[in-house]
C-alpha positions in Angstrom: 21.3 -9.8 -15.5 20.7 -6.7 -14.2 22.3 -3.8 -11.8 20.8 -1.4 -9.6 22.5 0.9 -7.8 21.7 2.8 -4.8 20.6 6.4 -5.0 21.3 7.3 -1.4 21.1 6.3 2.1 18.7 6.7 5.0 19.5 8.0 8.3 17.8 6.5 11.3 17.6 6.3 14.8 17.4 2.5 14.5 20.8 0.5 14.7 19.5 -2.8 16.0 16.7 -4.9 14.3 14.3 -4.7 17.6 14.4 -1.0 17.6 12.5 -0.6 14.7 8.7 -0.1 14.8 6.4 -3.4 14.0 4.8 -1.1 11.7 5.3 3.0 11.6 1.5 3.4 10.6 0.6 1.2 14.0 3.2 1.4 16.1 3.7 4.1 18.8 7.4 4.6 17.5 7.4 7.6 15.3 10.8 8.9 14.8 12.2 11.8 12.2 14.7 10.2 9.6 16.8 11.9 7.4 17.4 10.5 3.1 21.1 11.6 2.0 21.1 10.9 -1.8 24.1 11.0 -3.4 26.0 13.8 -4.7 27.0 14.5 -8.5 24.1 12.6 -9.8 21.4 15.9 -10.6 19.4 14.8 -8.3 18.9 18.0 -6.7 16.8 18.6 -9.9 15.0 14.3 -9.5 13.9 16.2 -6.2 11.5 19.2 -7.7 8.4 19.0 -6.9 8.4 16.5 -4.2 8.2 19.1 -1.5 4.7 19.4 -2.7 4.2 15.5 -1.2 2.3 14.7 1.9 4.0 10.9 1.8 6.5 9.2 -0.4 7.5 5.2 -1.1 11.1 4.9 -0.1 12.4 1.7 -2.3 15.2 0.4 -0.4 17.6 -2.7 -0.2 17.8 -4.8 3.5 21.8 -5.1 3.1 21.6 -6.8 6.5 18.7 -9.2 6.1 21.5 -12.2 5.3 19.7 -15.1 4.0 16.6 -16.2 3.7 13.8 -19.2 3.8 10.6 -19.9 2.0 8.4 -19.6 5.5 9.5 -16.9 8.2 8.2 -16.5 11.4 6.5 -12.8 11.4 7.1 -10.1 14.5 3.2 -11.2 15.1 1.9 -14.4 15.5 3.9 -17.9 16.6 3.3 -19.4 12.9 5.8 -19.6 10.1 4.2 -18.2 7.2 5.5 -17.9 3.2 7.8 -15.0 2.8 6.0 -13.1 -0.1 2.7 -13.2 2.5 4.9 -11.4 4.8 6.9 -8.0 5.3 10.1 -9.9 6.2 13.3 -8.1 4.8 14.6 -11.9 4.5 13.6 -12.3 1.2 15.1 -14.0 -2.8 15.7 -10.5 -3.5 15.9 -8.2 0.0 13.5 -5.5 -1.7 11.6 -3.3 1.1 9.0 -0.2 0.7 8.4 1.7 3.2 5.1 4.6 2.9 6.6 7.8 5.0 5.5 11.0 5.5 7.4 13.6 3.8 8.8 16.6 6.5 11.1 18.8 4.3 13.1 18.7 1.2 16.7 20.7 1.4 19.1 20.3 -1.9 19.6 16.4 -1.6 18.1 15.7 2.1 14.8 14.8 2.6 13.2 14.9 6.4 11.0 12.1 6.5 8.8 10.6 9.5 7.8 7.1 10.2 10.3 4.7 8.7 10.6 1.0 9.9 14.2 0.9 8.6 17.8 0.6 10.1 20.3 2.9 10.0 22.4 3.3 6.7 19.9 1.3 4.8 20.4 1.7 1.1 17.5 4.1 -1.2 16.7 2.5 -4.6 14.1 4.7 -5.5 11.3 7.4 -4.0 8.3 7.9 -5.9 5.1 10.0 -4.4 2.3 8.2 -2.9 -1.0 8.9 -4.6 -3.6 8.3 -2.1 -6.7 7.3 -5.3 -4.3 4.7 -6.4 -2.7 3.5 -3.4 -5.1 3.3 -0.8 -7.4 0.2 -0.6 -8.8 0.3 2.8 -11.1 -2.8 2.5 -8.1 -5.0 1.6 -6.9 -7.7 3.5 -4.6 -10.4 4.8 -6.6 -12.8 6.2 -3.7 -14.0 8.5 -3.1 -10.5 10.3 -6.6 -10.1 10.6 -7.2 -13.1 12.4 -4.5 -12.1 15.1 -5.5 -10.8 18.5 -5.7 -7.1 19.1 -5.8 -7.3 22.8 -3.8 -5.0 24.4 -2.0 -5.3 27.8 -1.4 -2.2 30.8 1.5 -2.2 31.7 2.8 0.1 35.0 5.2 2.6 33.2 5.5 3.9 37.5 7.4 0.3 38.1 10.0 0.8 35.3 10.8 4.4 36.9 14.6 3.4 37.2 15.7 2.2 33.9 16.7 4.4 30.9 13.9 6.6 29.6 14.4 4.9 26.2 14.6 1.3 27.4 11.0 2.0 29.6 9.6 3.2 26.4 10.7 0.4 24.7 9.4 -1.9 27.2 5.8 -0.8 27.4 5.4 -0.5 23.5 6.4 -4.1 23.4 4.8 -5.3 26.3 1.5 -3.7 25.4 0.7 -5.3 22.4 2.1 -8.7 23.0 4.0 -9.8 26.1 4.5 -13.5 25.2 7.7 -15.2 24.1 8.8 -14.4 20.7 12.6 -14.3 19.6 12.1 -10.9 17.6 11.1 -9.0 20.5 13.7 -11.0 23.0 11.1 -12.4 25.2 11.6 -15.7 26.9 9.4 -17.2 29.3 11.4 -18.6 32.7 10.6 -20.4 35.5 7.2 -20.7 37.6 5.6 -18.4 35.1 7.8 -15.4 35.0 8.6 -13.8 31.6 11.9 -11.9 30.9 12.2 -9.3 27.8 15.6 -8.2 26.7 16.4 -4.7 25.7 20.2 -4.0 25.4 22.1 -5.1 28.7 18.5 -4.3 30.4 16.8 -7.8 31.7 13.3 -7.2 33.1 11.1 -9.8 34.5 7.4 -10.0 34.4 4.1 -11.7 35.3 1.1 -11.9 32.8 -2.1 -11.2 34.9 -5.2 -11.4 32.7 -4.8 -8.4 30.9 -2.3 -6.9 33.0 1.8 -6.8 33.1 3.1 -7.3 36.7 6.8 -5.9 36.8 9.0 -8.2 39.3 12.1 -6.4 39.0 15.0 -5.5 36.6 18.9 -6.6 36.5 21.8 -5.5 34.4 23.7 -8.4 32.3 27.4 -6.9 31.8 
């Protein structure tokens, strides 16, 4: 048995699971976040020389992951996969690893860009990203490589009455995969109509080849 204690937390704009980017390197949603290290532990010295790093690895604890199962349904695809072949947070030991851009080091605070973490996720460790050792562009994950890369046209003007953040979320999700999936809160209704839920908003649409036709939206109170 051993004990691991957090060294800090990440402050991000994401409070709901479905708000987080699918993968920051490929998702349109890229936001700034802040890593706040705990006081009284000499972390001010521990981060010295870190400001010379373009990118860092954050080792984190998925504090809201809940129980785990040996097979999970990834956000991409419709087939359950072995959990160790995915990045699912629902793992035997809910540990995560995310590579983000380091923008600034100020005392015990690190400003970063491009995380996919829920707000207040505990940080367990920080490591520099080393391109010569960490990057393997030719490496494959066969089930991901076999997925469709088709994109869909989404008429932004048809969503103009929605709040800006809701509109951006709908466009970002539907352009990559508009078909039913529980993680994206998309379901199929009657007569070929699909519906995506974002907070209290419900947006109905049709899929016409590679184009999305927005039918309307309403609010569920």
